[in-house]
LOVEX-588103 format. One record per atom (N, C-alpha, C, CB): residue in one letter; chain; atom name; x, y, z. Coordinates in steps of 0.1 Angstrom, whole numbers. Glycine has a CB too. Example, Ala and Ser with C-alpha at 12.3 -4.5 7.8 and 13.67 -1.06 7.14 Angstrom:
// LOVEX-588103
<site A,A,N,<132,-57,78>>
<site A,A,CA,<123,-45,78>>
<site A,A,C,<132,-33,78>>
<site A,A,CB,<113,-45,90>>
<site S,A,N,<128,-22,71>>
<site S,A,CA,<137,-11,71>>
<site S,A,C,<129,0,79>>
<site S,A,CB,<141,-6,57>>
// end
This chain:
// LOVEX-588103
<site M,A,N,<116,-750,-124>>
<site M,A,CA,<114,-756,-137>>
<site M,A,C,<129,-762,-142>>
<site M,A,CB,<107,-745,-146>>
<site I,A,N,<128,-775,-143>>
<site I,A,CA,<141,-781,-151>>
<site I,A,C,<142,-777,-164>>
<site I,A,CB,<142,-795,-152>>
<site D,A,N,<152,-772,-168>>
<site D,A,CA,<153,-771,-185>>
<site D,A,C,<168,-772,-190>>
<site D,A,CB,<146,-754,-192>>
<site I,A,N,<177,-778,-179>>
<site I,A,CA,<189,-781,-183>>
<site I,A,C,<192,-795,-180>>
<site I,A,CB,<199,-773,-178>>
<site W,A,N,<196,-804,-188>>
<site W,A,CA,<199,-819,-184>>
<site W,A,C,<212,-819,-190>>
<site W,A,CB,<189,-831,-188>>
<site F,A,N,<219,-832,-186>>
<site F,A,CA,<231,-838,-188>>
<site F,A,C,<233,-836,-202>>
<site F,A,CB,<231,-853,-185>>
<site E,A,N,<222,-838,-214>>
<site E,A,CA,<225,-835,-225>>
<site E,A,C,<230,-823,-230>>
<site E,A,CB,<218,-838,-230>>
<site D,A,N,<225,-813,-223>>
<site D,A,CA,<227,-799,-225>>
<site D,A,C,<243,-793,-221>>
<site D,A,CB,<217,-792,-217>>
<site L,A,N,<248,-801,-215>>
<site L,A,CA,<263,-799,-211>>
<site L,A,C,<274,-806,-218>>
<site L,A,CB,<265,-803,-197>>
<site P,A,N,<273,-805,-230>>
<site P,A,CA,<284,-814,-237>>
<site P,A,C,<298,-806,-235>>
<site P,A,CB,<280,-818,-255>>
<site E,A,N,<308,-817,-237>>
<site E,A,CA,<323,-810,-238>>
<site E,A,C,<322,-797,-244>>
<site E,A,CB,<333,-820,-246>>
<site G,A,N,<329,-786,-241>>
<site G,A,CA,<332,-777,-249>>
<site G,A,C,<319,-764,-246>>
<site G,A,CB,<333,-784,-263>>
<site R,A,N,<311,-770,-241>>
<site R,A,CA,<299,-755,-239>>
<site R,A,C,<305,-748,-228>>
<site R,A,CB,<280,-759,-234>>
<site T,A,N,<301,-736,-232>>
<site T,A,CA,<306,-725,-220>>
<site T,A,C,<292,-720,-213>>
<site T,A,CB,<314,-710,-228>>
<site L,A,N,<294,-714,-203>>
<site L,A,CA,<283,-711,-193>>
<site L,A,C,<287,-697,-188>>
<site L,A,CB,<280,-723,-180>>
<site D,A,N,<277,-687,-190>>
<site D,A,CA,<280,-675,-181>>
<site D,A,C,<267,-672,-171>>
<site D,A,CB,<282,-662,-190>>
<site L,A,N,<272,-671,-159>>
<site L,A,CA,<263,-671,-148>>
<site L,A,C,<259,-657,-143>>
<site L,A,CB,<270,-679,-137>>
<site G,A,N,<262,-648,-151>>
<site G,A,CA,<262,-635,-148>>
<site G,A,C,<270,-629,-137>>
<site G,A,CB,<251,-632,-146>>
<site E,A,N,<264,-617,-132>>
<site E,A,CA,<270,-609,-122>>
<site E,A,C,<266,-608,-110>>
<site E,A,CB,<272,-598,-125>>
<site R,A,N,<275,-604,-101>>
<site R,A,CA,<270,-600,-87>>
<site R,A,C,<280,-590,-80>>
<site R,A,CB,<269,-613,-78>>
<site L,A,N,<274,-579,-75>>
<site L,A,CA,<282,-567,-67>>
<site L,A,C,<286,-573,-54>>
<site L,A,CB,<274,-553,-64>>
<site V,A,N,<298,-569,-52>>
<site V,A,CA,<301,-571,-36>>
<site V,A,C,<301,-560,-27>>
<site V,A,CB,<314,-577,-34>>
<site T,A,N,<296,-563,-16>>
<site T,A,CA,<295,-550,-8>>
<site T,A,C,<304,-554,5>>
<site T,A,CB,<278,-547,-3>>
<site R,A,N,<309,-541,11>>
<site R,A,CA,<316,-539,22>>
<site R,A,C,<309,-545,32>>
<site R,A,CB,<319,-526,24>>
<site E,A,N,<295,-544,34>>
<site E,A,CA,<289,-549,46>>
<site E,A,C,<287,-565,46>>
<site E,A,CB,<276,-541,47>>
<site E,A,N,<286,-573,33>>
<site E,A,CA,<288,-586,35>>
<site E,A,C,<300,-594,34>>
<site E,A,CB,<282,-592,28>>
<site I,A,N,<311,-585,32>>
<site I,A,CA,<324,-590,33>>
<site I,A,C,<326,-589,50>>
<site I,A,CB,<336,-581,23>>
<site V,A,N,<322,-581,57>>
<site V,A,CA,<325,-578,71>>
<site V,A,C,<317,-590,79>>
<site V,A,CB,<319,-562,75>>
<site A,A,N,<303,-590,72>>
<site A,A,CA,<296,-600,80>>
<site A,A,C,<300,-615,78>>
<site A,A,CB,<282,-599,78>>
<site F,A,N,<304,-618,66>>
<site F,A,CA,<307,-630,65>>
<site F,A,C,<318,-634,73>>
<site F,A,CB,<309,-633,52>>
<site A,A,N,<329,-625,73>>
<site A,A,CA,<343,-626,82>>
<site A,A,C,<339,-625,94>>
<site A,A,CB,<353,-614,79>>
<site T,A,N,<330,-619,102>>
<site T,A,CA,<326,-619,114>>
<site T,A,C,<323,-633,117>>
<site T,A,CB,<316,-611,116>>
<site E,A,N,<313,-639,111>>
<site E,A,CA,<309,-653,114>>
<site E,A,C,<319,-664,110>>
<site E,A,CB,<296,-655,107>>
<site F,A,N,<325,-662,102>>
<site F,A,CA,<332,-674,97>>
<site F,A,C,<350,-675,94>>
<site F,A,CB,<326,-675,84>>
<site D,A,N,<353,-661,93>>
<site D,A,CA,<367,-662,90>>
<site D,A,C,<373,-646,96>>
<site D,A,CB,<370,-665,73>>
<site P,A,N,<373,-644,112>>
<site P,A,CA,<374,-633,116>>
<site P,A,C,<388,-627,116>>
<site P,A,CB,<369,-633,126>>
<site Q,A,N,<395,-626,105>>
<site Q,A,CA,<409,-620,104>>
<site Q,A,C,<408,-607,103>>
<site Q,A,CB,<417,-625,94>>
<site P,A,N,<419,-600,106>>
<site P,A,CA,<418,-584,104>>
<site P,A,C,<416,-579,90>>
<site P,A,CB,<430,-577,109>>
<site H,A,N,<421,-585,82>>
<site H,A,CA,<422,-579,66>>
<site H,A,C,<408,-584,62>>
<site H,A,CB,<436,-585,54>>
<site H,A,N,<399,-589,69>>
<site H,A,CA,<387,-591,62>>
<site H,A,C,<376,-584,70>>
<site H,A,CB,<385,-606,60>>
<site L,A,N,<380,-576,84>>
<site L,A,CA,<372,-569,91>>
<site L,A,C,<374,-556,93>>
<site L,A,CB,<371,-573,101>>
<site D,A,N,<387,-551,93>>
<site D,A,CA,<390,-538,99>>
<site D,A,C,<398,-532,85>>
<site D,A,CB,<401,-540,115>>
<site D,A,N,<392,-520,82>>
<site D,A,CA,<399,-511,68>>
<site D,A,C,<414,-511,75>>
<site D,A,CB,<391,-492,65>>
<site E,A,N,<418,-505,83>>
<site E,A,CA,<430,-497,90>>
<site E,A,C,<438,-511,88>>
<site E,A,CB,<428,-490,110>>
<site A,A,N,<435,-521,97>>
<site A,A,CA,<444,-532,96>>
<site A,A,C,<443,-541,82>>
<site A,A,CB,<441,-541,108>>
<site A,A,N,<435,-540,73>>
<site A,A,CA,<438,-547,61>>
<site A,A,C,<446,-537,51>>
<site A,A,CB,<425,-552,55>>
<site A,A,N,<448,-522,53>>
<site A,A,CA,<453,-515,47>>
<site A,A,C,<470,-519,49>>
<site A,A,CB,<447,-501,51>>
<site K,A,N,<470,-524,60>>
<site K,A,CA,<486,-527,64>>
<site K,A,C,<491,-540,62>>
<site K,A,CB,<488,-525,80>>
<site S,A,N,<482,-548,58>>
<site S,A,CA,<482,-563,55>>
<site S,A,C,<489,-565,39>>
<site S,A,CB,<465,-569,56>>
<site I,A,N,<492,-577,39>>
<site I,A,CA,<497,-579,23>>
<site I,A,C,<489,-579,15>>
<site I,A,CB,<504,-591,20>>
<site L,A,N,<475,-577,17>>
<site L,A,CA,<465,-576,5>>
<site L,A,C,<459,-561,3>>
<site L,A,CB,<452,-587,8>>
<site G,A,N,<467,-554,13>>
<site G,A,CA,<467,-538,11>>
<site G,A,C,<455,-532,10>>
<site G,A,CB,<474,-534,-1>>
<site G,A,N,<443,-537,17>>
<site G,A,CA,<429,-534,21>>
<site G,A,C,<419,-543,21>>
<site G,A,CB,<424,-525,13>>
<site L,A,N,<410,-539,26>>
<site L,A,CA,<399,-548,29>>
<site L,A,C,<396,-557,18>>
<site L,A,CB,<386,-540,33>>
<site S,A,N,<396,-569,19>>
<site S,A,CA,<392,-580,9>>
<site S,A,C,<381,-592,15>>
<site S,A,CB,<407,-587,4>>
<site A,A,N,<376,-599,6>>
<site A,A,CA,<367,-610,11>>
<site A,A,C,<375,-622,14>>
<site A,A,CB,<354,-613,2>>
<site S,A,N,<371,-628,23>>
<site S,A,CA,<380,-639,26>>
<site S,A,C,<378,-650,14>>
<site S,A,CB,<376,-645,40>>
<site G,A,N,<384,-657,10>>
<site G,A,CA,<386,-669,1>>
<site G,A,C,<372,-677,0>>
<site G,A,CB,<399,-679,6>>
<site W,A,N,<370,-679,15>>
<site W,A,CA,<359,-690,16>>
<site W,A,C,<343,-680,13>>
<site W,A,CB,<360,-699,33>>
<site H,A,N,<346,-669,14>>
<site H,A,CA,<334,-659,11>>
<site H,A,C,<333,-659,-5>>
<site H,A,CB,<337,-642,18>>
<site T,A,N,<344,-659,-9>>
<site T,A,CA,<345,-661,-26>>
<site T,A,C,<338,-673,-29>>
<site T,A,CB,<362,-663,-32>>
<site C,A,N,<343,-683,-24>>
<site C,A,CA,<337,-696,-28>>
<site C,A,C,<324,-699,-25>>
<site C,A,CB,<344,-705,-23>>
<site A,A,N,<318,-691,-16>>
<site A,A,CA,<303,-692,-12>>
<site A,A,C,<297,-681,-24>>
<site A,A,CB,<300,-688,7>>
<site M,A,N,<299,-674,-25>>
<site M,A,CA,<296,-664,-35>>
<site M,A,C,<294,-673,-49>>
<site M,A,CB,<308,-652,-37>>
<site M,A,N,<308,-677,-52>>
<site M,A,CA,<307,-686,-64>>
<site M,A,C,<296,-695,-65>>
<site M,A,CB,<320,-696,-64>>
<site M,A,N,<294,-702,-51>>
<site M,A,CA,<283,-714,-51>>
<site M,A,C,<270,-706,-54>>
<site M,A,CB,<281,-723,-37>>
<site R,A,N,<269,-696,-49>>
<site R,A,CA,<252,-690,-50>>
<site R,A,C,<252,-684,-63>>
<site R,A,CB,<247,-677,-39>>
<site M,A,N,<262,-680,-70>>
<site M,A,CA,<261,-677,-86>>
<site M,A,C,<259,-691,-93>>
<site M,A,CB,<275,-670,-93>>
<site L,A,N,<264,-700,-90>>
<site L,A,CA,<262,-716,-96>>
<site L,A,C,<249,-719,-93>>
<site L,A,CB,<270,-728,-89>>
<site V,A,N,<243,-716,-84>>
<site V,A,CA,<228,-723,-79>>
<site V,A,C,<221,-712,-88>>
<site V,A,CB,<224,-721,-58>>
<site D,A,N,<219,-701,-87>>
<site D,A,CA,<212,-691,-95>>
<site D,A,C,<214,-692,-108>>
<site D,A,CB,<215,-678,-91>>
<site G,A,N,<224,-692,-114>>
<site G,A,CA,<227,-694,-128>>
<site G,A,C,<225,-709,-135>>
<site G,A,CB,<241,-689,-129>>
<site L,A,N,<227,-719,-126>>
<site L,A,CA,<228,-732,-134>>
<site L,A,C,<221,-741,-126>>
<site L,A,CB,<244,-737,-137>>
<site A,A,N,<222,-746,-115>>
<site A,A,CA,<218,-756,-106>>
<site A,A,C,<202,-756,-102>>
<site A,A,CB,<226,-756,-94>>
<site I,A,N,<197,-743,-102>>
<site I,A,CA,<182,-741,-99>>
<site I,A,C,<174,-747,-110>>
<site I,A,CB,<178,-725,-97>>
<site R,A,N,<178,-746,-123>>
<site R,A,CA,<173,-746,-136>>
<site R,A,C,<176,-762,-140>>
<site R,A,CB,<181,-734,-145>>
<site A,A,N,<186,-768,-132>>
<site A,A,CA,<190,-780,-139>>
<site A,A,C,<184,-792,-132>>
<site A,A,CB,<204,-780,-140>>
<site A,A,N,<187,-804,-139>>
<site A,A,CA,<184,-815,-131>>
<site A,A,C,<197,-820,-124>>
<site A,A,CB,<178,-825,-139>>
<site S,A,N,<199,-811,-114>>
<site S,A,CA,<210,-812,-106>>
<site S,A,C,<210,-824,-96>>
<site S,A,CB,<212,-800,-100>>
<site M,A,N,<219,-834,-94>>
<site M,A,CA,<218,-845,-84>>
<site M,A,C,<232,-842,-75>>
<site M,A,CB,<217,-862,-93>>
<site G,A,N,<236,-830,-74>>
<site G,A,CA,<246,-828,-64>>
<site G,A,C,<258,-829,-70>>
<site G,A,CB,<246,-838,-53>>
<site S,A,N,<270,-832,-61>>
<site S,A,CA,<284,-832,-65>>
<site S,A,C,<292,-840,-57>>
<site S,A,CB,<289,-819,-65>>
<site P,A,N,<299,-847,-64>>
<site P,A,CA,<310,-854,-54>>
<site P,A,C,<320,-844,-49>>
<site P,A,CB,<318,-865,-61>>
<site G,A,N,<322,-832,-51>>
<site G,A,CA,<333,-824,-46>>
<site G,A,C,<339,-815,-58>>
<site G,A,CB,<344,-833,-39>>
<site I,A,N,<348,-805,-51>>
<site I,A,CA,<357,-796,-58>>
<site I,A,C,<370,-801,-57>>
<site I,A,CB,<357,-783,-53>>
<site E,A,N,<374,-804,-70>>
<site E,A,CA,<387,-810,-71>>
<site E,A,C,<397,-800,-69>>
<site E,A,CB,<388,-817,-84>>
<site E,A,N,<399,-786,-73>>
<site E,A,CA,<405,-775,-70>>
<site E,A,C,<400,-762,-69>>
<site E,A,CB,<415,-775,-77>>
<site V,A,N,<405,-756,-62>>
<site V,A,CA,<402,-739,-61>>
<site V,A,C,<412,-734,-58>>
<site V,A,CB,<392,-733,-51>>
<site R,A,N,<414,-719,-66>>
<site R,A,CA,<425,-709,-64>>
<site R,A,C,<418,-697,-61>>
<site R,A,CB,<434,-707,-77>>
<site W,A,N,<425,-690,-53>>
<site W,A,CA,<419,-673,-51>>
<site W,A,C,<436,-668,-56>>
<site W,A,CB,<412,-666,-31>>
<site M,A,N,<428,-658,-66>>
<site M,A,CA,<443,-655,-74>>
<site M,A,C,<445,-637,-71>>
<site M,A,CB,<441,-658,-95>>
<site R,A,N,<433,-633,-67>>
<site R,A,CA,<435,-617,-66>>
<site R,A,C,<425,-613,-54>>
<site R,A,CB,<430,-607,-82>>
<site P,A,N,<428,-604,-47>>
<site P,A,CA,<416,-601,-35>>
<site P,A,C,<403,-596,-41>>
<site P,A,CB,<421,-588,-23>>
<site V,A,N,<392,-600,-36>>
<site V,A,CA,<378,-597,-38>>
<site V,A,C,<376,-583,-31>>
<site V,A,CB,<367,-608,-32>>
<site R,A,N,<372,-573,-34>>
<site R,A,CA,<369,-560,-27>>
<site R,A,C,<356,-554,-27>>
<site R,A,CB,<377,-551,-31>>
<site P,A,N,<354,-548,-16>>
<site P,A,CA,<341,-541,-17>>
<site P,A,C,<339,-534,-30>>
<site P,A,CB,<341,-532,-6>>
<site G,A,N,<325,-532,-37>>
<site G,A,CA,<324,-527,-49>>
<site G,A,C,<328,-533,-62>>
<site G,A,CB,<330,-518,-48>>
<site D,A,N,<334,-546,-59>>
<site D,A,CA,<338,-554,-70>>
<site D,A,C,<325,-559,-78>>
<site D,A,CB,<348,-567,-65>>
<site V,A,N,<322,-561,-91>>
<site V,A,CA,<312,-567,-97>>
<site V,A,C,<320,-580,-102>>
<site V,A,CB,<305,-558,-108>>
<site L,A,N,<316,-590,-99>>
<site L,A,CA,<319,-603,-102>>
<site L,A,C,<310,-611,-112>>
<site L,A,CB,<318,-609,-91>>
<site R,A,N,<319,-617,-122>>
<site R,A,CA,<312,-624,-132>>
<site R,A,C,<319,-636,-133>>
<site R,A,CB,<312,-616,-145>>
<site M,A,N,<310,-649,-134>>
<site M,A,CA,<313,-662,-134>>
<site M,A,C,<311,-668,-147>>
<site M,A,CB,<305,-667,-125>>
<site K,A,N,<319,-675,-154>>
<site K,A,CA,<319,-683,-166>>
<site K,A,C,<324,-698,-162>>
<site K,A,CB,<329,-675,-178>>
<site G,A,N,<321,-706,-170>>
<site G,A,CA,<325,-719,-170>>
<site G,A,C,<326,-725,-183>>
<site G,A,CB,<316,-725,-162>>
<site E,A,N,<336,-734,-185>>
<site E,A,CA,<337,-743,-197>>
<site E,A,C,<335,-759,-192>>
<site E,A,CB,<351,-741,-204>>
<site V,A,N,<326,-767,-199>>
<site V,A,CA,<325,-777,-197>>
<site V,A,C,<337,-788,-203>>
<site V,A,CB,<314,-779,-199>>
<site K,A,N,<348,-795,-194>>
<site K,A,CA,<357,-800,-199>>
<site K,A,C,<355,-816,-203>>
<site K,A,CB,<367,-797,-190>>
<site A,A,N,<346,-819,-194>>
<site A,A,CA,<343,-836,-198>>
<site A,A,C,<329,-838,-194>>
<site A,A,CB,<353,-848,-189>>
<site A,A,N,<323,-848,-201>>
<site A,A,CA,<307,-850,-198>>
<site A,A,C,<307,-866,-203>>
<site A,A,CB,<294,-839,-207>>
<site R,A,N,<300,-874,-193>>
<site R,A,CA,<300,-887,-194>>
<site R,A,C,<287,-892,-189>>
<site R,A,CB,<311,-893,-188>>
<site V,A,N,<283,-903,-192>>
<site V,A,CA,<270,-910,-184>>
<site V,A,C,<275,-919,-174>>
<site V,A,CB,<260,-920,-195>>
<site S,A,N,<274,-921,-163>>
<site S,A,CA,<278,-930,-152>>
<site S,A,C,<272,-944,-159>>
<site S,A,CB,<270,-927,-134>>
<site K,A,N,<287,-954,-159>>
<site K,A,CA,<282,-968,-162>>
<site K,A,C,<274,-975,-152>>
<site K,A,CB,<293,-975,-164>>
<site S,A,N,<273,-972,-139>>
<site S,A,CA,<269,-979,-129>>
<site S,A,C,<253,-973,-126>>
<site S,A,CB,<281,-978,-116>>
<site R,A,N,<252,-959,-129>>
<site R,A,CA,<239,-953,-129>>
<site R,A,C,<234,-946,-141>>
<site R,A,CB,<239,-943,-118>>
<site P,A,N,<230,-950,-153>>
<site P,A,CA,<228,-947,-166>>
<site P,A,C,<219,-933,-165>>
<site P,A,CB,<221,-960,-173>>
<site E,A,N,<209,-931,-156>>
<site E,A,CA,<202,-921,-152>>
<site E,A,C,<210,-909,-148>>
<site E,A,CB,<194,-925,-143>>
<site M,A,N,<223,-909,-147>>
<site M,A,CA,<232,-898,-140>>
<site M,A,C,<243,-896,-149>>
<site M,A,CB,<238,-902,-124>>
<site G,A,N,<242,-882,-154>>
<site G,A,CA,<255,-877,-161>>
<site G,A,C,<266,-871,-153>>
<site G,A,CB,<250,-867,-173>>
<site I,A,N,<278,-870,-156>>
<site I,A,CA,<290,-869,-147>>
<site I,A,C,<296,-857,-157>>
<site I,A,CB,<300,-885,-145>>
<site V,A,N,<297,-844,-151>>
<site V,A,CA,<303,-832,-160>>
<site V,A,C,<313,-826,-151>>
<site V,A,CB,<292,-820,-166>>
<site D,A,N,<323,-825,-158>>
<site D,A,CA,<336,-818,-152>>
<site D,A,C,<335,-803,-155>>
<site D,A,CB,<349,-823,-158>>
<site I,A,N,<335,-792,-151>>
<site I,A,CA,<336,-780,-156>>
<site I,A,C,<347,-770,-147>>
<site I,A,CB,<321,-775,-155>>
<site E,A,N,<354,-762,-155>>
<site E,A,CA,<364,-753,-149>>
<site E,A,C,<356,-739,-149>>
<site E,A,CB,<380,-752,-157>>
<site W,A,N,<355,-735,-139>>
<site W,A,CA,<350,-720,-134>>
<site W,A,C,<358,-709,-133>>
<site W,A,CB,<345,-719,-122>>
<site T,A,N,<358,-698,-140>>
<site T,A,CA,<365,-685,-136>>
<site T,A,C,<354,-675,-132>>
<site T,A,CB,<374,-680,-150>>
<site L,A,N,<365,-669,-123>>
<site L,A,CA,<355,-657,-115>>
<site L,A,C,<365,-645,-119>>
<site L,A,CB,<352,-658,-93>>
<site H,A,N,<357,-635,-127>>
<site H,A,CA,<365,-621,-128>>
<site H,A,C,<357,-609,-121>>
<site H,A,CB,<367,-617,-145>>
<site N,A,N,<365,-599,-117>>
<site N,A,CA,<360,-585,-114>>
<site N,A,C,<360,-578,-124>>
<site N,A,CB,<367,-578,-104>>
<site Q,A,N,<357,-566,-126>>
<site Q,A,CA,<358,-557,-132>>
<site Q,A,C,<370,-554,-143>>
<site Q,A,CB,<356,-549,-124>>
<site R,A,N,<383,-561,-137>>
<site R,A,CA,<396,-557,-141>>
<site R,A,C,<404,-570,-144>>
<site R,A,CB,<404,-547,-129>>
<site E,A,N,<403,-581,-137>>
<site E,A,CA,<410,-593,-136>>
<site E,A,C,<402,-606,-131>>
<site E,A,CB,<421,-591,-128>>
<site Q,A,N,<410,-615,-135>>
<site Q,A,CA,<403,-630,-130>>
<site Q,A,C,<408,-632,-114>>
<site Q,A,CB,<412,-645,-141>>
<site V,A,N,<399,-634,-106>>
<site V,A,CA,<400,-635,-92>>
<site V,A,C,<401,-646,-86>>
<site V,A,CB,<392,-631,-88>>
<site A,A,N,<394,-658,-91>>
<site A,A,CA,<395,-671,-88>>
<site A,A,C,<391,-681,-98>>
<site A,A,CB,<388,-673,-79>>
<site W,A,N,<395,-694,-97>>
<site W,A,CA,<392,-706,-104>>
<site W,A,C,<390,-718,-98>>
<site W,A,CB,<400,-709,-112>>
<site M,A,N,<382,-723,-101>>
<site M,A,CA,<376,-735,-96>>
<site M,A,C,<375,-748,-107>>
<site M,A,CB,<361,-730,-91>>
<site K,A,N,<378,-759,-103>>
<site K,A,CA,<375,-771,-110>>
<site K,A,C,<366,-779,-103>>
<site K,A,CB,<387,-779,-112>>
<site A,A,N,<351,-784,-107>>
<site A,A,CA,<347,-790,-100>>
<site A,A,C,<338,-800,-109>>
<site A,A,CB,<342,-783,-91>>
<site T,A,N,<330,-810,-102>>
<site T,A,CA,<323,-821,-109>>
<site T,A,C,<308,-821,-105>>
<site T,A,CB,<331,-834,-105>>
<site G,A,N,<298,-820,-114>>
<site G,A,CA,<285,-820,-110>>
<site G,A,C,<279,-832,-115>>
<site G,A,CB,<278,-808,-116>>
<site L,A,N,<269,-835,-109>>
<site L,A,CA,<260,-849,-114>>
<site L,A,C,<246,-842,-120>>
<site L,A,CB,<255,-862,-98>>
<site Y,A,N,<244,-847,-128>>
<site Y,A,CA,<231,-841,-136>>
<site Y,A,C,<223,-856,-142>>
<site Y,A,CB,<237,-829,-151>>
<site G,A,N,<212,-851,-141>>
<site G,A,CA,<200,-862,-148>>
<site G,A,C,<201,-863,-162>>
<site G,A,CB,<184,-857,-146>>
<site V,A,N,<200,-875,-167>>
<site V,A,CA,<200,-877,-179>>
<site V,A,C,<185,-876,-185>>
<site V,A,CB,<207,-887,-181>>
<site R,A,N,<182,-869,-195>>
<site R,A,CA,<170,-866,-200>>
<site R,A,C,<161,-879,-202>>
<site R,A,CB,<172,-858,-212>>
<site H,A,N,<168,-891,-211>>
<site H,A,CA,<162,-901,-216>>
<site H,A,C,<173,-911,-211>>
<site H,A,CB,<159,-900,-233>>
<site P,A,N,<173,-917,-198>>
<site P,A,CA,<183,-927,-200>>
<site P,A,C,<183,-941,-205>>
<site P,A,CB,<188,-929,-190>>
<site A,A,N,<194,-945,-208>>
<site A,A,CA,<194,-959,-216>>
<site A,A,C,<206,-967,-211>>
<site A,A,CB,<195,-959,-232>>
<site A,A,N,<201,-980,-208>>
<site A,A,CA,<211,-991,-202>>
<site A,A,C,<227,-988,-206>>
<site A,A,CB,<207,-1005,-207>>
<site G,A,N,<235,-991,-197>>
<site G,A,CA,<247,-991,-202>>
<site G,A,C,<253,-977,-206>>
<site G,A,CB,<247,-1000,-213>>
<site G,A,N,<255,-968,-195>>
<site G,A,CA,<261,-958,-201>>
<site G,A,C,<278,-959,-202>>
<site G,A,CB,<257,-946,-193>>
<site S,A,N,<286,-946,-204>>
<site S,A,CA,<298,-947,-210>>
<site S,A,C,<310,-944,-199>>
<site S,A,CB,<297,-937,-222>>
<site A,A,N,<307,-942,-185>>
<site A,A,CA,<317,-940,-175>>
<site A,A,C,<312,-945,-161>>
<site A,A,CB,<321,-924,-174>>
// end
């Protein structure tokens, strides 16, 4: 059921996408398939690495952020996709047992000039574990306009 439209995402709105527990099993499974570096696969090798212990791949962190974004926003929204991620930063390792919390702030929102049925929304997302910020992402989303009018503003 769609209950979030472009008009519901004005500049300054904050979004809380809830929490997600990270397990050792999912860190190893993701790394085995997509990023098989020792610090994502093996506790002993990870302890000797610059990360000082087993940690999720940065790409796994992004995948978890995407899942949280879909579950907490996109699945309920008139989402029309995204032209991409402008920037992403991995600030601290994500470890087994971490409880991740994702929040966003709408930085800009405008209706497309060429497609007035579509709004363009820039959101800065933060990801924290129980202690500190672990990742940051700047992304643009495309959302359906509830009542499109000719001649948008962007």
